[in-house]
N, C-alpha and C positions, 0 to 999 in steps of 0.2 A: 632870485638869491640877488642878496643886495651887494653894492658895490663896498661895500668895506671886507665882508666875505668873499670876495674876488679878489681884491689887492691881498687880504691877507696871505687867501691861497698860494700868491704868487711870491710874495716873502720868503725868502728859505731860511729856516731857523735853526741857531745852533742850539745845541744841548750843553746847558750851564749844571751839572751837577755840583754840588756844594761846593760851589762859587761863593765871593762875595760880592753881588751885584750891588751896593747901594744901601741908601734907606729912605722913606719915605715917611714925613711925619704928617700926618692928615689934623688938619685943623679941627675944631668942635665942631660936631655935627657933619662931619665927612665919612663915610667908606669907602673901603676900598674894595678895588673892581678888580676884576681879572679876564683876560681875552685868551680864549684858546684861538691859536695861531690858525689850526687846521681847520677847527668848523668853523671859527667868527661868532663863536658864540659867547655874549659876554655877560658873567656870572659876580655875585658879592664875592669877593677872596673870602679865605676860612681864616680864621685869626684867634691864635692859640693865647690863651692870656692864664699868667702864672704869676705866682710872687717869688721877691728876690728880695736879697738884703743890700740895702744902700752902703757899697766901700767907703767913704767919707760919714756915714752920720749914725749907720748902724740901723736907721729904721726899716721896715717891711717899705717896702715899693712895689705896686700893681705894672707890668710888662709885659707887653704884646708881641708877638712875631707872624708874622705872616707866614703860614704854611705854601710855600714854593713848590709848584711844579714844574715837569717839562713843558717846554713849547707853550709858555705863557705870559702876558705882559702884565704888569699891574702897574693903577694910577689909583688916586684918592680924587675923588666926587663926592658931590653932594647928591646928586640920582642918577637915573639911567642914562639919561638923555646926557647930560652933563659928562659922563664917564663912556657915553659912543663919539662924541664929538673928539673928544681927547684921544681915543683910540686910534680914530678916524687920521688925526695928526702925527701919531707915532708912526701908521701904516705908512702913510704919504714919506713922509720922511725916509723910514730906513728901504723902501722900493728906490726912493731918489738914489739915496748912499750908493746900494747894489748896483744901481746901472752906473751911476759915476765910476764904480768899482769894476765893472763887467766890461765897459768901456775903455778902463784903462790897460785891462788886459790884453784885449783885443786891438788895443794900440789905436785908436775911433781917438778924435778931440770932441769938445762938446758941442761943437757944431753942427758935427756929421752923425747920421742918424744910424 
């Protein structure tokens, strides 16, 4: 079992249903990747492509939208290896943040274990 999967299992995931989570604009050549927080599996994200009318110019434009699933995290990266690095940083940051929150609830300071 990889370190990434072990840490991902410890991070408690909040379910966000139909909530705006932000936007990511990948650079040309990048793909969107998703991390399943329960299994630690990294896969390419499902992207929906559709046509829309631009409200200002009236021209038809192509839009892309990620199909967001529960308990997933998303990043833009060139390849699998870069996506894995980015997810590792995200998971460590979330785990550190949770530790701080848990310590604050229990009344511990940063120096205590």
